[in-house]
Structures are given as C-alpha cells and as structure tokens.
C-alpha positions as CSV (number, residue, x, y, z in Angstrom):
1,M,0.0,0.0,0.0
2,T,1.5,3.3,-1.1
3,N,0.9,6.4,1.0
4,W,0.3,8.8,-1.8
5,S,0.0,11.8,0.6
6,D,3.8,11.5,1.0
7,V,4.4,11.6,-2.7
8,T,5.4,14.9,-4.2
9,F,5.8,15.7,-7.9
10,T,8.3,18.2,-9.0
11,P,6.7,21.2,-10.7
12,L,6.5,21.3,-14.5
13,V,8.8,23.9,-16.1
14,P,6.9,25.6,-18.9
15,A,8.5,25.7,-22.3
16,P,9.8,29.2,-22.8
17,D,8.7,31.4,-25.7
18,A,6.1,28.8,-26.8
19,R,3.5,29.6,-29.4
20,H,0.3,27.7,-29.8
21,H,-2.9,27.5,-32.0
22,E,-2.7,29.3,-35.4
23,A,0.6,31.0,-34.4
24,A,2.3,27.6,-34.1
25,A,0.6,26.0,-37.1
26,A,1.6,28.9,-39.3
27,G,5.2,27.8,-39.0
28,N,4.5,24.5,-40.7
29,T,2.4,26.2,-43.3
30,A,5.2,28.6,-44.2
31,V,7.9,25.9,-44.4
32,T,5.6,23.7,-46.6
33,A,4.9,26.6,-48.9
34,A,8.7,27.2,-49.2
35,A,9.3,23.6,-50.0
36,Q,6.6,23.6,-52.6
37,R,8.2,26.6,-54.3
38,E,11.6,24.8,-54.4
39,L,9.9,21.7,-55.6
40,L,8.2,23.4,-58.5
41,A,11.4,25.3,-59.4
42,A,13.4,22.1,-59.4
43,L,10.9,20.3,-61.6
44,T,11.3,23.0,-64.3
45,T,15.1,23.2,-64.1
46,P,17.1,21.0,-66.6
47,P,18.7,18.1,-64.8
48,D,22.2,19.1,-65.9
49,S,21.9,22.7,-64.7
50,D,24.5,24.1,-62.2
51,G,23.1,24.6,-58.7
52,R,20.0,22.6,-59.3
53,V,18.3,21.2,-56.3
54,T,18.3,17.4,-56.4
55,H,17.2,16.6,-52.8
56,L,14.5,18.2,-50.7
57,L,14.4,17.1,-47.1
58,L,11.5,18.1,-44.9
59,K,12.4,17.2,-41.3
60,A,9.5,16.7,-38.8
61,A,9.3,16.1,-35.1
62,A,7.0,13.3,-33.9
63,G,3.4,14.4,-34.4
64,A,4.1,17.3,-36.6
65,G,1.4,16.5,-39.2
66,K,4.1,15.8,-41.8
67,S,1.6,13.7,-43.8
68,H,-0.4,16.8,-44.6
69,A,2.8,18.5,-45.9
70,L,3.8,15.4,-48.0
71,K,0.4,15.1,-49.6
72,R,0.4,18.8,-50.5
73,L,3.8,18.5,-52.2
74,I,2.8,15.3,-54.1
75,A,-0.3,17.0,-55.4
76,A,1.6,20.1,-56.4
77,A,4.2,18.0,-58.3
78,A,1.6,15.8,-60.0
79,G,-0.3,18.9,-61.2
80,A,2.7,20.9,-62.3
81,P,3.0,21.8,-66.0
82,G,5.3,19.4,-67.9
83,T,5.3,16.8,-65.1
84,R,4.6,13.3,-66.5
85,R,4.5,11.1,-63.5
86,V,5.7,11.1,-59.8
87,G,6.6,8.1,-57.6
88,V,5.9,7.7,-53.9
89,T,7.7,5.2,-51.8
90,A,8.3,4.1,-48.2
91,F,9.8,1.2,-46.2
92,T,6.6,-0.8,-45.5
93,N,3.2,-1.5,-47.1
94,N,1.5,-0.2,-44.0
95,Q,3.0,3.2,-44.6
96,I,2.1,3.5,-48.3
97,R,-1.4,2.1,-48.2
98,P,-3.1,4.9,-46.1
99,L,-1.1,7.5,-48.0
100,A,-2.2,6.2,-51.3
101,Q,-5.8,6.2,-50.1
102,D,-5.6,9.8,-49.1
103,L,-4.0,10.8,-52.4
104,A,-6.7,9.0,-54.3
105,G,-9.3,10.9,-52.4
106,Q,-7.6,14.1,-53.1
107,L,-6.5,13.6,-56.8
108,G,-9.1,11.0,-58.0
109,R,-9.1,7.3,-58.1
110,D,-7.8,6.9,-61.7
111,R,-4.7,9.1,-61.1
112,V,-3.3,7.1,-58.2
113,C,-2.1,3.5,-58.5
114,L,-1.0,1.5,-55.5
115,H,1.6,-0.9,-56.8
116,L,2.1,-4.0,-54.6
117,S,3.3,-7.5,-54.5
118,K,0.6,-10.1,-54.9
119,K,1.1,-11.2,-51.3
120,A,0.5,-7.7,-50.0
121,A,-2.5,-7.2,-52.3
122,D,-4.1,-10.3,-51.0
123,V,-4.3,-8.9,-47.5
124,L,-5.5,-5.4,-48.2
125,P,-8.4,-4.3,-46.0
126,P,-11.9,-4.3,-47.6
127,G,-12.7,-1.3,-49.7
128,V,-9.2,-0.3,-50.7
129,T,-9.6,-1.4,-54.3
130,T,-12.7,0.7,-54.5
131,D,-10.9,3.8,-53.3
132,M,-8.0,3.6,-55.8
133,T,-6.4,1.5,-58.5
134,V,-4.3,-1.4,-57.2
135,S,-1.8,-3.3,-59.4
136,T,0.5,-6.2,-58.7
137,T,2.2,-6.2,-62.1
138,A,3.6,-3.3,-64.1
139,A,1.3,-4.1,-67.0
140,A,-1.7,-3.5,-64.8
141,I,-0.8,0.2,-64.1
142,P,-3.3,2.3,-66.0
143,P,-2.1,5.1,-68.3
144,T,-4.2,7.6,-66.3
145,A,-2.1,7.0,-63.2
146,D,0.4,9.9,-62.8
147,V,1.1,9.0,-59.2
148,V,2.5,5.5,-58.6
149,V,2.9,4.4,-55.0
150,A,5.1,1.4,-54.1
151,T,7.5,0.2,-51.4
152,A,11.2,0.5,-52.0
153,H,11.4,-3.3,-52.1
154,K,8.8,-3.4,-54.9
155,L,10.6,-0.7,-56.9
156,K,14.0,-2.5,-56.6
157,A,12.7,-6.0,-57.5
158,P,14.7,-7.7,-60.3
159,G,13.6,-6.4,-63.7
160,E,10.9,-4.2,-62.2
161,R,12.4,-0.9,-63.4
162,G,12.4,-2.2,-67.0
163,R,8.9,-3.5,-66.8
164,L,7.7,-0.1,-65.4
165,A,9.5,1.8,-68.1
166,G,7.9,-0.3,-70.8
167,Q,4.4,0.1,-69.3
168,L,4.8,3.8,-68.6
169,G,6.3,4.6,-72.0
170,V,9.6,5.8,-70.7
171,P,12.4,6.1,-73.3
172,D,15.6,4.2,-72.7
173,G,17.9,6.2,-70.4
174,D,15.2,8.4,-69.0
175,A,14.1,8.4,-65.4
176,L,10.8,6.6,-64.6
177,F,9.5,9.6,-62.6
178,D,10.0,13.4,-62.6
179,A,10.2,13.2,-58.8
180,L,10.3,10.5,-56.1
181,F,8.7,11.2,-52.7
182,V,10.0,9.1,-49.8
183,D,7.6,9.0,-46.8
184,E,9.2,8.3,-43.4
185,A,12.5,8.9,-45.1
186,W,14.6,8.5,-42.0
187,Q,13.4,4.8,-41.7
188,L,14.7,3.9,-45.1
189,P,18.3,2.5,-45.0
190,H,20.8,3.8,-47.5
191,H,21.3,0.4,-49.3
192,L,17.6,0.4,-50.2
193,F,17.6,4.0,-51.2
194,D,20.7,3.4,-53.5
195,A,18.7,0.7,-55.3
196,I,15.9,3.1,-56.2
197,S,17.4,6.6,-56.3
198,G,18.0,6.5,-60.0
199,V,14.2,6.3,-60.8
200,A,13.9,10.1,-60.6
201,P,16.3,13.1,-60.9
202,L,14.6,14.8,-57.9
203,I,14.2,13.1,-54.5
204,V,11.9,14.5,-51.8
205,G,12.3,13.0,-48.3
206,V,9.8,13.7,-45.5
207,G,9.8,12.2,-42.1
208,D,10.5,12.2,-38.3
209,V,14.2,12.5,-37.7
210,G,13.9,11.1,-34.2
211,Q,12.5,7.7,-34.9
212,L,14.4,4.5,-34.8
213,P,16.7,3.7,-37.7
214,P,16.0,0.7,-39.9
215,L,18.6,-1.4,-38.3
216,E,20.7,-1.3,-35.1
217,I,24.0,0.4,-36.0
218,G,27.3,-0.5,-34.4
219,A,30.6,0.6,-35.9
220,N,30.6,1.8,-39.4
221,P,32.3,-1.0,-41.5
222,W,32.7,1.4,-44.4
223,R,35.2,3.8,-42.7
224,G,37.0,4.3,-46.0
225,D,34.2,6.6,-47.1
226,A,33.4,8.9,-44.2
227,R,29.8,9.6,-45.4
228,H,28.8,6.1,-46.4
229,N,27.1,3.5,-44.3
230,P,24.5,1.4,-46.1
231,Y,22.6,0.7,-42.9
232,R,22.0,4.3,-41.8
233,A,19.1,6.5,-42.8
234,W,19.8,7.7,-46.3
235,P,19.0,11.5,-45.7
236,N,22.0,11.7,-43.5
237,A,24.3,11.3,-46.5
238,F,22.8,14.4,-48.2
239,T,22.4,16.8,-45.3
240,G,24.4,20.0,-45.8
241,R,25.5,19.1,-49.3
242,P,25.2,21.2,-52.4
243,G,22.0,20.5,-54.2
244,T,20.1,19.7,-50.9
245,W,17.4,22.0,-49.7
246,E,16.4,21.1,-46.1
247,R,14.1,22.6,-43.5
248,E,12.4,21.7,-40.2
249,L,8.7,21.8,-39.6
250,P,8.6,24.0,-36.4
251,A,5.2,22.8,-34.9
252,V,3.7,19.6,-33.5
253,W,0.0,18.8,-33.4
254,R,0.1,15.6,-31.3
255,P,1.2,16.5,-27.8
256,A,-0.5,18.3,-25.0
257,G,0.8,21.8,-24.5
258,E,2.4,20.7,-21.2
259,A,4.6,18.2,-23.0
260,L,6.2,20.7,-25.3
261,G,9.3,21.0,-23.1
262,L,9.9,17.2,-23.4
263,W,9.4,17.3,-27.2
264,R,12.0,20.1,-27.4
265,A,14.4,18.0,-25.4
266,F,14.5,15.4,-28.2
267,Y,15.2,18.1,-30.9
268,P,17.6,20.5,-29.1
269,T,19.3,21.7,-32.2
270,W,16.1,23.0,-33.9
271,A,15.7,26.7,-34.2
272,E,12.2,26.5,-32.8
273,L,9.5,24.0,-31.9
274,N,6.0,24.9,-30.9
275,S,2.7,23.0,-30.2
276,V,-0.7,23.7,-31.6
277,A,-2.3,22.5,-28.3
278,A,-1.9,25.0,-25.5
279,P,-1.6,23.9,-21.8
280,G,-5.0,22.9,-20.4
281,E,-6.5,21.8,-23.7
282,R,-5.8,18.0,-23.5
283,T,-6.9,16.4,-20.2
284,V,-7.8,13.1,-18.7
285,T,-10.5,13.4,-16.0
286,L,-10.6,10.6,-13.4
287,H,-14.1,9.7,-12.3
288,G,-13.5,7.9,-9.0
289,N,-11.3,8.1,-5.9
290,V,-8.9,5.2,-5.9
291,E,-5.5,4.5,-4.2
292,S,-3.4,5.8,-7.0
293,A,-5.7,8.6,-8.0
294,P,-3.1,11.3,-7.2
295,L,-0.8,9.7,-9.8
296,W,-3.5,9.5,-12.6
297,R,-4.7,13.0,-11.9
298,H,-1.1,14.2,-12.4
299,V,-0.6,12.2,-15.6
300,G,-4.0,13.4,-16.8
301,S,-2.9,17.0,-16.5
302,G,-0.7,16.5,-19.5
303,A,2.6,16.9,-17.7
304,P,5.0,14.2,-18.7
305,T,5.6,12.2,-15.6
306,L,8.5,10.1,-14.5
307,V,8.0,7.9,-11.4
308,E,10.9,6.1,-9.8
309,V,10.0,3.2,-7.5
310,T,11.9,1.9,-4.4
311,G,11.2,-1.1,-2.3
312,L,10.5,-3.6,-5.1
313,P,11.9,-7.2,-5.0
314,D,14.8,-7.8,-7.4
315,S,14.0,-8.3,-11.0
316,E,15.0,-11.1,-13.4
317,A,17.0,-8.6,-15.5
318,P,17.1,-4.8,-15.8
319,D,14.7,-4.7,-18.7
320,I,12.6,-7.8,-17.7
321,D,11.1,-6.5,-14.5
322,L,8.1,-8.5,-13.3
323,P,7.8,-6.8,-9.9
324,L,7.6,-3.4,-11.6
325,T,5.1,-4.8,-14.1
326,D,3.0,-6.2,-11.3
327,L,3.0,-2.7,-9.6
328,L,1.9,-1.2,-12.9
329,E,-1.0,-3.7,-13.1
330,R,-2.2,-2.4,-9.7
331,W,-2.1,1.2,-10.8
332,L,-3.8,0.5,-14.1
333,D,-6.5,-1.6,-12.3
334,D,-7.1,1.6,-10.2
335,L,-7.4,3.7,-13.4
336,F,-10.0,1.5,-15.0
337,T,-11.8,0.9,-11.7
338,A,-12.2,4.6,-11.3
339,G,-13.0,5.2,-15.0
340,F,-11.9,8.2,-16.9
341,T,-12.7,10.6,-19.8
342,V,-10.2,11.8,-22.3
343,E,-11.0,15.4,-23.4
344,A,-9.4,17.4,-26.3
345,R,-10.0,20.7,-27.9
346,R,-10.6,20.7,-31.6
347,Y,-8.8,23.0,-34.1
348,A,-9.3,24.1,-37.6
349,D,-6.7,23.1,-40.3
350,D,-4.8,26.4,-39.6
351,G,-4.7,25.7,-35.8
352,T,-7.4,28.0,-34.8
353,P,-9.5,26.7,-31.9
354,L,-13.0,25.8,-32.9
355,G,-14.6,26.2,-29.5
356,E,-15.5,22.5,-29.5
357,T,-14.3,19.7,-27.2
358,V,-14.2,16.0,-28.2
359,T,-14.3,13.3,-25.5
360,D,-13.5,9.6,-25.4
361,R,-13.6,6.9,-22.7
362,P,-13.2,3.1,-22.3
363,G,-15.8,0.7,-23.5
364,V,-17.6,2.9,-26.0
365,R,-16.2,2.1,-29.4
366,D,-13.8,-0.2,-31.3
367,D,-12.3,2.3,-33.8
368,G,-9.9,5.2,-33.2
369,D,-6.5,5.5,-31.6
370,P,-5.9,3.3,-28.5
371,L,-6.6,4.9,-25.1
372,V,-3.8,3.4,-22.9
373,V,-0.7,1.8,-24.3
374,I,2.1,0.0,-22.4
375,L,5.5,0.2,-24.1
376,A,8.6,-1.8,-23.3
377,T,11.8,-2.4,-25.1
378,R,12.2,-6.2,-24.7
379,N,9.8,-8.9,-26.1
380,Q,9.8,-10.7,-22.7
381,A,8.8,-7.5,-20.9
382,V,6.0,-7.0,-23.5
383,D,4.8,-10.6,-22.9
384,D,4.5,-9.8,-19.2
385,A,2.6,-6.6,-20.1
386,T,0.4,-8.4,-22.5
387,A,-0.6,-10.9,-19.8
388,L,-1.6,-8.0,-17.5
389,V,-3.6,-6.4,-20.4
390,E,-5.5,-9.6,-20.9
391,R,-6.3,-9.9,-17.2
392,L,-7.5,-6.2,-17.0
393,R,-9.5,-6.5,-20.2
394,L,-11.4,-9.5,-18.7
395,K,-11.9,-7.9,-15.3
396,H,-13.1,-4.5,-16.6
397,G,-14.8,-5.6,-19.8
398,L,-12.4,-3.5,-21.9
399,R,-12.4,-3.4,-25.6
400,E,-9.2,-4.0,-27.5
401,R,-8.3,-0.4,-28.1
402,D,-8.9,0.5,-24.4
403,L,-5.6,-1.1,-23.3
404,V,-2.8,-2.3,-25.5
405,A,0.8,-3.6,-24.9
406,S,3.6,-3.3,-27.5
407,T,7.3,-3.1,-28.0
408,V,8.6,0.4,-28.6
409,D,10.0,-0.6,-32.0
410,S,6.6,-1.9,-33.2
411,W,4.8,1.2,-32.0
412,Q,6.6,3.6,-34.4
413,G,4.3,5.9,-36.2
414,Q,1.4,5.1,-33.9
415,T,-0.7,7.6,-31.7
416,N,-2.5,7.0,-28.4
417,A,-4.1,9.0,-25.6
418,I,-2.0,7.8,-22.6
419,T,1.4,6.1,-22.8
420,V,2.8,4.1,-19.9
421,A,6.4,3.3,-20.8
422,L,9.0,1.3,-18.9
423,H,12.2,3.4,-19.0
424,P,14.9,1.5,-21.0
425,L,17.5,2.4,-18.3
426,S,15.4,1.1,-15.4
427,G,17.6,-1.1,-13.2
428,A,20.6,-0.9,-15.6
429,T,24.1,-0.7,-14.3
430,A,25.6,0.8,-17.5
431,L,24.7,2.4,-20.8
432,D,24.9,0.3,-23.9
433,E,23.9,0.6,-27.6
434,F,20.4,-0.8,-26.9
435,N,19.2,0.8,-23.7
436,S,20.7,4.2,-24.5
437,A,19.4,4.5,-28.1
438,F,18.1,7.9,-28.7
439,G,15.4,6.8,-31.2
440,R,14.0,4.1,-28.8
441,L,13.4,6.6,-26.0
442,A,12.1,9.2,-28.4
443,V,9.4,6.8,-29.8
444,A,8.3,5.8,-26.3
445,C,7.9,9.4,-25.1
446,T,6.3,10.9,-28.2
447,R,3.2,8.7,-28.9
448,A,0.8,10.2,-26.4
449,T,-1.7,13.0,-27.1
450,H,-2.8,13.4,-23.5
451,G,-0.6,11.8,-20.8
452,L,2.8,10.2,-20.5
453,L,3.9,8.0,-17.5
454,V,7.4,6.6,-17.5
455,L,8.2,4.1,-14.8
456,A,11.7,3.1,-13.6
457,R,13.4,1.7,-10.5
458,A,15.1,4.4,-8.5
459,G,18.6,5.3,-9.4
460,L,18.5,7.0,-12.8
461,D,20.3,10.0,-11.6
462,D,23.1,8.0,-10.0
463,L,23.5,5.9,-13.2
464,L,23.7,8.9,-15.5
465,A,26.1,10.7,-13.2
466,A,28.5,7.8,-12.9
467,A,28.3,6.4,-16.4
468,P,31.4,7.0,-18.5
469,A,31.0,9.2,-21.5
470,R,30.6,7.1,-24.6
471,P,31.2,8.4,-28.1
472,G,28.1,8.1,-30.3
473,T,27.9,5.7,-33.2
474,P,29.2,7.2,-36.5
475,F,27.6,10.6,-37.3
476,G,25.6,10.5,-34.1
477,E,23.2,7.8,-35.2
478,P,20.6,6.9,-34.1
479,G,19.3,10.4,-33.5
480,V,21.2,13.5,-33.0
481,R,23.5,12.8,-30.0
482,Q,27.1,12.1,-29.3
483,L,27.1,11.4,-25.5
484,P,24.2,9.2,-24.4
485,R,24.6,10.2,-20.8
486,Q,24.1,13.9,-21.4
487,T,21.3,13.2,-23.8
488,H,19.4,11.2,-21.1
489,Q,20.1,13.8,-18.5
490,R,18.6,16.5,-20.7
491,I,15.5,14.4,-21.4
492,V,15.0,13.3,-17.8
493,S,15.1,17.0,-16.7
494,A,12.1,17.7,-18.9
495,F,9.8,15.5,-16.8
496,T,7.9,16.2,-13.6
497,R,9.2,13.5,-11.2
498,A,8.3,11.7,-8.1
499,T,9.7,8.8,-6.1
500,V,7.3,6.2,-4.7
501,D,8.2,3.8,-1.9
502,V,6.3,0.5,-2.1
503,T,8.1,-1.3,0.7
504,S,5.6,-3.6,2.4
C-alpha cells in the first residue's frame, strides 16, 4: 500500500517562448509553402543545370502532421506543368497504403495507383480497391495514373524498373518519374535508397528524424568513405551538401501543451518547436477516488511524468522486471476501476480553436486510436505486459483499443491517448547501444496526445552521473546525439518527477 499523501511531484517547467494554436501551425504552413516553391522550381530546371536542387528534405518532429505537408507536395508536383509522373515510396506497405488512399481521395481514383506484391495485395483491407487503382504487375498500371505508390522493395525488385519503363512509355535512359517522394524517409536505409534513387532526378524526403533507424547500428564498417554507411538512414548522406534543400517543420500537433518542453528535449538543435495545443487543452478526467488517484490526476494534467520506485523485489533482469510490471498492473487496475474521460479541444486546419471539445472513454467504441498503451523495449517484458492487459480486459470488460501492450519498436508511427512506458535504463548498471538508443526513447515518449507516465526503478540520476561518457555511433546515429549520458540527463530533466516507496 502506497501512502500517496507522502508523494510529491516536482513542478513542471513551462517551455519558454512557446507559441500555440494558429501561431504555431503557421510555421509548418510557411515551411511547406517554401518547400513547394523549391519543388516546382526544381521540376522545371534542366537536370544538368548548375546549382539545381536534387534533394529536398523536410524534417519533422514526432506528431508534426508531416503527412499533410507530404500530400500537399505530391499533389503540387503531379499537377505541375510538364510533369509526366511522380513516384511515392516508403519502407513498408502499412505506410504507403493509407497515404495512397488519401492521395486518391484528393486527386481522384484513376490518377493514383498502389503498386504492390501479390502477397501484399491479397491482405488489403476491404474497400481499398474501390478507393483507388491497385496493381500487382507493371502491365496493370493504367495510363491515367500519374502517381505510382510502391514500397522501395517493390521498386527494386529484379527487372521491375524495365517493366515499369515499358508500361509507362519511358524512353531508354530516361528516369521513370520526374520526382520520387519518400515517406518516413529516416526509416529507409541507404542500401535500399541506393537501389531506387535512379528512378527520378529529384528526391523529396519527408519524415520524423527522431524515430528508430531501420537497423541497429554499431561501428561503421565502411570507414574508407566517411559519409557512407549502407545501414544508416539515407538522408544523413545528403544533409548539408550542395543540391540539398532542407528545412524543419517547427510545430507539432500531437502532444498536450504541457509536453512541449519534453518534445524540445528530443530536438535540441532545432531553431524553434511549438505545439498547436496549449496547456490545459488536453486532459484526462478521473471519475472515482482510488488509491493511485493522485498519480493518474497528475498524468491526466498533460505533464510528462517520471515515477521512480523503491522497495521492489529484485528483477530477473534490468529490462525484464516482473515486480515493476505487477505494480503497474495495480495502478492500471485503479485507473479502469475509477473510470476516466479523455478530453481534447478541436482545431481548424490552420490551428485556430473551434470552440469544441471531443471526448472519449473506455468501453464505447472499437475504432480510433488506442486509449492506454504500455510500451517496453524487450519482447519478454511486453509478454508480461500483454498478460496483465488480458487480465485487466477481462476484469473490466475492456475493448481491444482501451488497453494495449507493444514493444517500442513496433509502435513507431502510432498515436494513443495515454502512454505508460518502462524506461529503458530502469535497473541498468551501465549504458549500452540498446538501452541508450536515442530513437527508442524518443518513440516511447512521443506517442501520447494526453498523458505520459514513464516508470523506472530508483537510481536513474546515479546511473547517469556515474556512467562514463561514450562516443556516439558514426555521425551520431541513431538520432542527434554524441554522448548518451548527457542526452538522457537532458530528457529526464524535462519530466515532472516523483519517487514512490512500495516497501511492504
């Protein structure tokens, strides 16, 4: 039994010089408009011209609404005078399918073709083939399709480039597309990009720079070429080079206003970062008075919360901590016993508040983003979390979306109301490539729209103070950092914190 009256949370430090609502959203609009001007200029510039832009990189923070910017750029390119056809690609089928659906809704069904393997086409959700044209062979791409969407693996398949050229009427030696757009660009490894980069003279990459890279990176085995590593995210090879135009989207739509300081901690080199939501506009209201109510009221305020726990039995391993998971089950049991309502203010496309509030709560619907998600780094820890999810679903009659467990890596690109994450350094005695990965912590901390609770055994400060400085992997991957210790200290300082003693 925890005496919550003895638990004190450190105060939240507001993000300085923060802009919200339309003032924040205007930053993304301005950067997207500038990117569109550069894009259209590059499309009309002869490929052999000096000073021509060959790569446009639009860098987004988590939850920046970059898909809106990407779709705007694709539509502009597809409708530009003299443009024959554009290509759109990404790492996975799950990334390109919803993008293709949105583009078809915007441009028209006949103009957009989703080009898949037969295996991927066989598992498409119902209705997709009604929304747009779907092909599994190059010969099935209709001549009306001036936007072809396919994964990088599909585009690089043996003989596929020749088959596409024949179907699309591309002369020998010419590029397949006038421009190639890469969604979630920082998830695509360089070796895949190299295989498809020749399909267009202009490459546009858009994505979150803070997500996990495609593969874990150790030492760069290609040290003979200081800028080449086939397993790193491909945009890193073009940053700062002649012919590259790059900008940052300076606003995020996903987080509560109280979480802006934490978001900034993950992107410290950016000139500015603001949130459309202002403090107080995303809340979780607890309905009942339960033992851990002070904790959930604090998390529900939107303030990112780090709770360190003392008095637990020893764990099996630092990142497989059943005693900590059992404690979490008690607290989540309290949350669903009390019941809660998630509330959010609505905004127009330009960030202007509409004066409306949308609400959600457990047990009312099956669609929409999950309400509560438990994230852990190791599969065994997620297995333990999944077991508690199943028990709580049964006890409280929860629907699947009400409570979910996942690995951090699998939850990239997802959004949910409340995140409960087990800190990757909890119980650790040293920093290593896995538990100190910038991208893994960034994904765990930037999925939530309303509340973030990070749990750890006590001792994070001691670990980070005593850990020897380690050089980053080549070029600071993954993420922008050189010394993991200092990176973690900066991020930890952005939380409101408390220590809870659960000694029996």
